[in-house]
TIMAR-752739 format. One record per residue (C-alpha): residue in three letters; x, y, z. Coordinates in nm, 4 decimals. Layout:
// TIMAR-752739
+-------+----------+----------+----------+
: kelum :       xx :       yy :       zz :
+-------+----------+----------+----------+
:   ALA :        X :        Y :        Z :
...
+-------+----------+----------+----------+
This chain:
// TIMAR-752739
+-------+----------+----------+----------+
: kelum :       xx :       yy :       zz :
+-------+----------+----------+----------+
:   MET :  35.4155 :   6.4601 :   9.0705 :
:   LEU :  35.6301 :   6.3825 :   9.3516 :
:   SER :  35.6345 :   6.0794 :   9.5794 :
:   PHE :  35.5772 :   6.0622 :   9.9379 :
:   ASN :  35.8262 :   5.9242 :  10.1500 :
:   SER :  35.6451 :   5.7777 :  10.4171 :
:   LYS :  35.9638 :   5.6008 :  10.5895 :
:   LYS :  36.1781 :   5.9496 :  10.6081 :
:   GLN :  35.8661 :   6.1238 :  10.7415 :
:   LEU :  35.8013 :   5.8186 :  11.0146 :
:   SER :  36.2119 :   5.8599 :  11.0765 :
:   GLN :  36.1398 :   6.2289 :  11.1347 :
:   PHE :  35.8814 :   6.1905 :  11.3193 :
:   LEU :  36.0266 :   5.9476 :  11.6010 :
:   ALA :  36.3781 :   6.1422 :  11.5772 :
:   GLU :  36.1562 :   6.4834 :  11.6660 :
:   ASP :  36.0485 :   6.2421 :  11.9755 :
:   ILE :  36.4095 :   6.0972 :  12.0613 :
:   GLY :  36.5926 :   6.3742 :  12.0483 :
:   LYS :  36.9758 :   6.2980 :  12.1701 :
:   GLY :  36.7760 :   6.0018 :  12.3323 :
:   ASP :  36.5796 :   5.8382 :  12.5166 :
:   ILE :  36.7480 :   5.8908 :  12.9211 :
:   THR :  36.4919 :   5.7159 :  13.0752 :
:   SER :  36.4800 :   5.4257 :  12.8774 :
:   ALA :  36.8216 :   5.3833 :  12.8528 :
:   LEU :  36.8086 :   5.2931 :  13.2254 :
:   LEU :  36.6295 :   4.9718 :  13.1649 :
:   PRO :  36.8097 :   4.6306 :  13.2031 :
:   LYS :  36.9193 :   4.5009 :  12.8017 :
:   ILE :  36.6230 :   4.2589 :  12.8057 :
:   LYS :  36.4114 :   4.1594 :  12.5163 :
:   ILE :  36.0335 :   4.1744 :  12.6096 :
:   SER :  35.6831 :   4.1451 :  12.4264 :
:   ALA :  35.4362 :   4.4175 :  12.4262 :
:   ARG :  35.1137 :   4.4637 :  12.2947 :
:   ILE :  34.8763 :   4.7790 :  12.1871 :
:   ILE :  34.5219 :   4.7073 :  12.2621 :
:   SER :  34.2240 :   4.9673 :  12.2077 :
:   ARG :  34.0200 :   5.1170 :  12.4656 :
:   GLU :  33.6841 :   5.1947 :  12.2754 :
:   ASP :  33.5049 :   5.0555 :  11.9785 :
:   ALA :  33.6956 :   5.1938 :  11.6563 :
:   ILE :  33.7752 :   5.1529 :  11.3016 :
:   VAL :  34.1649 :   5.0995 :  11.2864 :
:   ALA :  34.4087 :   5.2619 :  11.0997 :
:   GLY :  34.7823 :   5.3205 :  11.0734 :
:   THR :  34.8581 :   4.9667 :  11.1965 :
:   VAL :  35.1038 :   4.9855 :  10.8858 :
:   TYR :  35.2605 :   5.3072 :  10.9813 :
:   ALA :  35.3133 :   5.1977 :  11.3519 :
:   LYS :  35.4210 :   4.9137 :  11.2784 :
:   GLU :  35.7392 :   5.0783 :  11.0628 :
:   ILE :  35.7737 :   5.3204 :  11.3523 :
:   PHE :  35.9106 :   5.0032 :  11.5926 :
:   LYS :  36.0760 :   4.8594 :  11.2887 :
:   LEU :  36.3045 :   5.1925 :  11.2756 :
:   ASN :  36.3795 :   5.0714 :  11.5768 :
:   GLY :  36.5053 :   4.7420 :  11.5451 :
:   CYS :  36.1574 :   4.5522 :  11.7146 :
:   ASN :  35.9228 :   4.2948 :  11.4630 :
:   VAL :  35.5846 :   4.3691 :  11.4660 :
:   LYS :  35.3271 :   4.1247 :  11.4059 :
:   ILE :  34.9540 :   4.3191 :  11.3288 :
:   LEU :  34.6447 :   4.1641 :  11.4339 :
:   LYS :  34.3640 :   4.3936 :  11.3562 :
:   LYS :  34.4399 :   4.5572 :  10.9718 :
:   ASP :  34.3499 :   4.8666 :  10.8850 :
:   GLY :  33.9763 :   4.9331 :  10.8206 :
:   SER :  33.8990 :   4.6478 :  11.1010 :
:   ARG :  33.6499 :   4.7267 :  11.3238 :
:   ILE :  33.8054 :   4.6844 :  11.6982 :
:   LYS :  33.6248 :   4.6742 :  12.0463 :
:   PRO :  33.7495 :   4.7477 :  12.4044 :
:   ASN :  34.0573 :   4.5209 :  12.4926 :
:   GLN :  34.1191 :   4.3973 :  12.1538 :
:   THR :  34.4613 :   4.3881 :  12.0276 :
:   ILE :  34.5763 :   4.5645 :  11.7748 :
:   MET :  34.9532 :   4.4444 :  11.7377 :
:   ILE :  35.2508 :   4.2491 :  11.9163 :
:   ILE :  35.5635 :   4.3842 :  11.9617 :
:   ARG :  35.8648 :   4.1733 :  12.0077 :
:   GLY :  36.2395 :   4.3791 :  12.0877 :
:   TYR :  36.4601 :   4.4917 :  12.3718 :
:   ALA :  36.2756 :   4.6829 :  12.6186 :
:   GLU :  36.4465 :   5.0401 :  12.5694 :
:   LYS :  36.3630 :   4.9940 :  12.1908 :
:   ILE :  35.9746 :   4.9483 :  12.2123 :
:   LEU :  35.9324 :   5.2193 :  12.4807 :
:   THR :  36.1469 :   5.4873 :  12.2857 :
:   CYS :  35.8894 :   5.3981 :  11.9871 :
:   GLU :  35.5916 :   5.3879 :  12.2027 :
:   ARG :  35.4314 :   5.7265 :  12.2020 :
:   THR :  35.5333 :   5.8162 :  11.8140 :
:   ALA :  35.3454 :   5.5264 :  11.7218 :
:   LEU :  35.0257 :   5.5437 :  11.9598 :
:   ASN :  34.9999 :   5.9053 :  11.8713 :
:   LEU :  34.9783 :   5.8148 :  11.4726 :
:   LEU :  34.7473 :   5.5264 :  11.5214 :
:   THR :  34.5263 :   5.6760 :  11.7315 :
:   ARG :  34.4868 :   5.9773 :  11.5691 :
:   MET :  34.4563 :   5.7817 :  11.2255 :
:   SER :  34.1948 :   5.5478 :  11.3991 :
:   GLY :  33.9901 :   5.8546 :  11.5276 :
:   ILE :  33.9891 :   6.0059 :  11.1959 :
:   ALA :  33.8799 :   5.6947 :  11.0113 :
:   THR :  33.6174 :   5.6173 :  11.3026 :
:   GLN :  33.4616 :   5.9772 :  11.2713 :
:   THR :  33.4641 :   5.9383 :  10.8454 :
:   ASN :  33.2968 :   5.6093 :  10.8591 :
:   GLU :  33.0744 :   5.7376 :  11.1071 :
:   LEU :  32.9909 :   6.0508 :  10.8358 :
:   VAL :  32.9678 :   5.8000 :  10.5828 :
:   GLU :  32.7211 :   5.5715 :  10.7076 :
:   LYS :  32.4738 :   5.8672 :  10.7405 :
:   ILE :  32.4907 :   5.9400 :  10.3639 :
:   PRO :  32.3515 :   5.7431 :  10.0102 :
:   LYS :  32.6201 :   5.5511 :   9.8671 :
:   LYS :  32.6462 :   5.7649 :   9.5501 :
:   THR :  32.7555 :   6.0727 :   9.7724 :
:   LYS :  33.0873 :   6.0369 :   9.8420 :
:   LEU :  33.2267 :   6.2183 :  10.1879 :
:   TYR :  33.5694 :   6.4247 :  10.1159 :
:   ALA :  33.8743 :   6.5793 :  10.3476 :
:   THR :  33.9803 :   6.9108 :  10.2923 :
:   ARG :  34.3154 :   7.0348 :  10.3180 :
:   LYS :  34.2776 :   7.1607 :  10.6674 :
:   THR :  34.5103 :   6.9184 :  10.8074 :
:   ALA :  34.8146 :   6.9730 :  11.0465 :
:   PRO :  35.1364 :   6.9965 :  10.8360 :
:   GLY :  35.3398 :   6.7137 :  10.7948 :
:   LEU :  35.0271 :   6.4693 :  10.8759 :
:   ARG :  34.8425 :   6.5805 :  10.5827 :
:   TYR :  34.9376 :   6.2275 :  10.4086 :
:   PHE :  34.8183 :   6.0127 :  10.7317 :
:   ASP :  34.5612 :   6.2040 :  10.7842 :
:   LYS :  34.4704 :   6.1574 :  10.4414 :
:   GLU :  34.5215 :   5.7618 :  10.3882 :
:   ALA :  34.2873 :   5.7522 :  10.7632 :
:   VAL :  33.9866 :   5.9022 :  10.5469 :
:   LYS :  34.0176 :   5.6641 :  10.2874 :
:   ILE :  34.0351 :   5.4254 :  10.5318 :
:   GLY :  33.6991 :   5.5103 :  10.6979 :
:   GLY :  33.5470 :   5.4817 :  10.3516 :
:   GLY :  33.5900 :   5.8899 :  10.2334 :
:   LYS :  33.7647 :   6.0149 :   9.9845 :
:   LYS :  34.1307 :   6.2445 :  10.0356 :
:   HIS :  34.0219 :   6.5178 :   9.7777 :
:   ARG :  34.3641 :   6.7405 :   9.6784 :
:   LEU :  34.6333 :   6.6690 :   9.8753 :
:   ARG :  34.8619 :   6.9296 :   9.7562 :
:   LEU :  34.7568 :   7.2871 :   9.5562 :
:   ASP :  34.9359 :   7.1421 :   9.2081 :
:   GLU :  34.6817 :   6.8830 :   9.2071 :
:   MET :  34.3832 :   7.1087 :   9.0187 :
:   VAL :  34.2841 :   7.4603 :   9.0400 :
:   MET :  34.0388 :   7.5593 :   9.3166 :
:   ILE :  33.8923 :   7.9182 :   9.2289 :
:   LYS :  33.8164 :   7.9555 :   9.5902 :
:   ASP :  33.6295 :   8.3234 :   9.7423 :
:   ASN :  34.0108 :   8.5149 :   9.8196 :
:   HIS :  34.0967 :   8.3836 :   9.4174 :
:   ILE :  33.7830 :   8.5616 :   9.3211 :
:   ALA :  33.8026 :   8.8897 :   9.5561 :
:   VAL :  34.1766 :   8.9092 :   9.4363 :
:   GLU :  34.0732 :   8.8992 :   9.0456 :
:   ASN :  33.7415 :   9.1038 :   9.1284 :
:   SER :  33.5638 :   8.8854 :   8.8842 :
:   LEU :  33.4128 :   8.5161 :   8.8466 :
:   LEU :  33.4172 :   8.4803 :   8.4923 :
:   VAL :  33.8017 :   8.6363 :   8.4106 :
:   ILE :  33.9421 :   8.3956 :   8.6537 :
:   ILE :  33.7630 :   8.1041 :   8.5351 :
:   LYS :  33.8621 :   8.1900 :   8.2046 :
:   LYS :  34.2083 :   8.1937 :   8.2587 :
:   ALA :  34.2072 :   7.9066 :   8.4221 :
:   LYS :  34.0218 :   7.7756 :   8.1350 :
:   ARG :  34.3072 :   7.8486 :   7.8621 :
:   LYS :  34.5950 :   7.6575 :   8.0795 :
:   TYR :  34.3646 :   7.3659 :   8.2466 :
:   LYS :  34.0927 :   7.1511 :   8.1414 :
:   LYS :  33.9539 :   7.1051 :   8.4961 :
:   PHE :  33.8429 :   7.2825 :   8.7501 :
:   GLU :  33.7118 :   7.3741 :   9.0777 :
:   VAL :  33.4734 :   7.6675 :   9.1733 :
:   GLU :  33.3327 :   7.7862 :   9.5010 :
:   VAL :  33.0611 :   7.9642 :   9.5173 :
:   GLU :  32.8028 :   8.1840 :   9.7309 :
:   ASN :  32.4724 :   8.2114 :   9.5125 :
:   THR :  32.2716 :   8.0325 :   9.2584 :
:   SER :  32.3581 :   8.2816 :   8.9714 :
:   ASP :  32.7652 :   8.1950 :   9.0535 :
:   ALA :  32.6915 :   7.8039 :   9.0443 :
:   VAL :  32.5539 :   7.8762 :   8.7099 :
:   LEU :  32.7783 :   8.1071 :   8.5830 :
:   ALA :  33.0647 :   7.8512 :   8.6257 :
:   ALA :  32.8493 :   7.5341 :   8.5323 :
:   LYS :  32.8406 :   7.7363 :   8.2007 :
:   GLU :  33.2213 :   7.7665 :   8.1853 :
:   GLY :  33.2878 :   7.4137 :   8.2249 :
:   ALA :  33.3697 :   7.4048 :   8.5794 :
:   ALA :  33.3919 :   7.0207 :   8.6178 :
:   ILE :  33.2784 :   7.0902 :   9.0217 :
:   ILE :  33.1419 :   7.3313 :   9.1523 :
:   MET :  33.1561 :   7.3849 :   9.5525 :
:   LEU :  32.8150 :   7.5090 :   9.7430 :
:   ASP :  33.0005 :   7.7443 :  10.0243 :
:   ASN :  32.7926 :   7.7295 :  10.3276 :
:   PHE :  32.4883 :   7.6430 :  10.1304 :
:   SER :  32.1607 :   7.5175 :  10.3449 :
:   PRO :  31.9877 :   7.2215 :  10.2243 :
:   THR :  31.7158 :   7.4164 :  10.1033 :
:   GLN :  31.9429 :   7.6491 :   9.8839 :
:   ILE :  32.0934 :   7.3526 :   9.7333 :
:   MET :  31.7902 :   7.2237 :   9.6205 :
:   LYS :  31.7241 :   7.5537 :   9.4721 :
:   THR :  32.0722 :   7.5497 :   9.2668 :
:   ILE :  32.0175 :   7.2006 :   9.1342 :
:   LYS :  31.6833 :   7.2752 :   9.0707 :
:   VAL :  31.7760 :   7.5674 :   8.8301 :
:   LEU :  32.0526 :   7.3473 :   8.7035 :
:   LYS :  31.8434 :   7.1093 :   8.5687 :
:   ASN :  31.5625 :   7.3222 :   8.4047 :
:   GLN :  31.9416 :   7.4594 :   8.1999 :
:   LYS :  32.0293 :   7.1418 :   8.1457 :
:   LEU :  32.3220 :   7.2022 :   8.3610 :
:   ARG :  32.3148 :   6.9965 :   8.6576 :
:   ASN :  32.4650 :   6.6774 :   8.4096 :
:   LYS :  32.7720 :   6.8400 :   8.3430 :
:   VAL :  32.8774 :   6.9111 :   8.6884 :
:   LEU :  32.9284 :   6.7659 :   9.0039 :
:   LEU :  32.8247 :   6.9099 :   9.3073 :
:   GLU :  32.9683 :   6.9834 :   9.6441 :
:   ALA :  32.8215 :   7.0760 :   9.9671 :
:   SER :  33.0878 :   7.2531 :  10.1982 :
:   GLY :  33.0328 :   7.4701 :  10.5352 :
:   GLY :  32.8611 :   7.4027 :  10.8603 :
:   ILE :  32.8420 :   7.0418 :  10.8134 :
:   HIS :  32.8670 :   6.7900 :  11.0750 :
:   SER :  32.7285 :   6.4529 :  11.2193 :
:   LYS :  32.3733 :   6.6036 :  11.3086 :
:   ASN :  32.2810 :   6.7572 :  10.9930 :
:   ILE :  32.5251 :   6.5436 :  10.7241 :
:   SER :  32.1513 :   6.3334 :  10.6665 :
:   LYS :  31.9985 :   6.6070 :  10.5797 :
:   TYR :  32.3131 :   6.7478 :  10.2992 :
:   GLY :  32.3467 :   6.3922 :  10.1751 :
:   LYS :  31.9605 :   6.3937 :  10.0634 :
:   THR :  31.9540 :   6.7086 :   9.8576 :
:   GLY :  32.1390 :   6.5399 :   9.5599 :
:   VAL :  32.4610 :   6.6562 :   9.5818 :
:   ASP :  32.7645 :   6.4588 :   9.4379 :
:   ILE :  32.9911 :   6.5452 :   9.7456 :
:   ILE :  33.0341 :   6.6702 :  10.0560 :
:   SER :  33.3463 :   6.7863 :  10.2250 :
:   ILE :  33.4096 :   6.8389 :  10.6084 :
:   GLY :  33.7510 :   6.9826 :  10.7013 :
:   SER :  33.6485 :   6.8666 :  11.1220 :
:   ILE :  33.7462 :   6.4780 :  11.0167 :
:   THR :  34.1133 :   6.6070 :  11.0193 :
:   ASN :  34.1525 :   6.9610 :  11.1702 :
:   SER :  33.9646 :   6.8495 :  11.4645 :
:   VAL :  33.9767 :   6.5005 :  11.5314 :
:   LYS :  33.9208 :   6.3002 :  11.8524 :
:   GLY :  34.1837 :   6.0011 :  11.9304 :
:   ILE :  34.0951 :   5.6952 :  11.9782 :
:   ASP :  34.2164 :   5.5460 :  12.3281 :
:   MET :  34.4792 :   5.2891 :  12.2921 :
:   ASN :  34.7527 :   5.1698 :  12.5275 :
:   LEU :  35.0613 :   4.9967 :  12.4876 :
:   GLU :  35.0901 :   4.6970 :  12.7751 :
:   ILE :  35.3496 :   4.4876 :  12.8418 :
+-------+----------+----------+----------+
């Protein structure tokens, strides 16, 4: 498995924003200053180590006061940055963009985790913006969630379009079994869930099932002595207002794409 080079990615983020140079900050006198990043709202902070690295790439010194996973209140200082004014202000927007996004993801994830039983795990999906997946998934973890797959090469996940092309759930499952020990199957009804369980799926995603449908499916699996052989994942149409109902169904996993693809960033500012 290829390792992710976060420093290289952060350098690319910064280069994207700078272009040929920060022509406005270049007008400033060459003086050293001290700046701080503060929160304007309650949140779970995430991404401090990456924001720090962005400033360090431009020769600044950073002291983190609120570590990742900390709860922050309005007007609390998250980190202090020292260095030349031009260098700090050149990094300001890139660092804040990542920090506010990751903190938003961590905060939203934590709010959802608090609404479900501890034995039920909240998972992120691959619904992330290109280039941001690693950071988005890290933020989910900081907020108390789980990452699920980072890439397509990590685990076989048989979804509706795979089944549509193969034209047989059973056939594509058997193909997967011949090459891989672990695989997940997305199903849209109880009978397919039973089939997947009988064929050895490690995880069965109950796609767009209502809480009632999930409980009925679990009952059928229990009656056929299949429930303890699989992990059940609820996905589709789940949000903050109904997640507690899904948590009570007895599923092992709840996956929600909105925690990464519809995130609301936390309001933060850099002040001198």
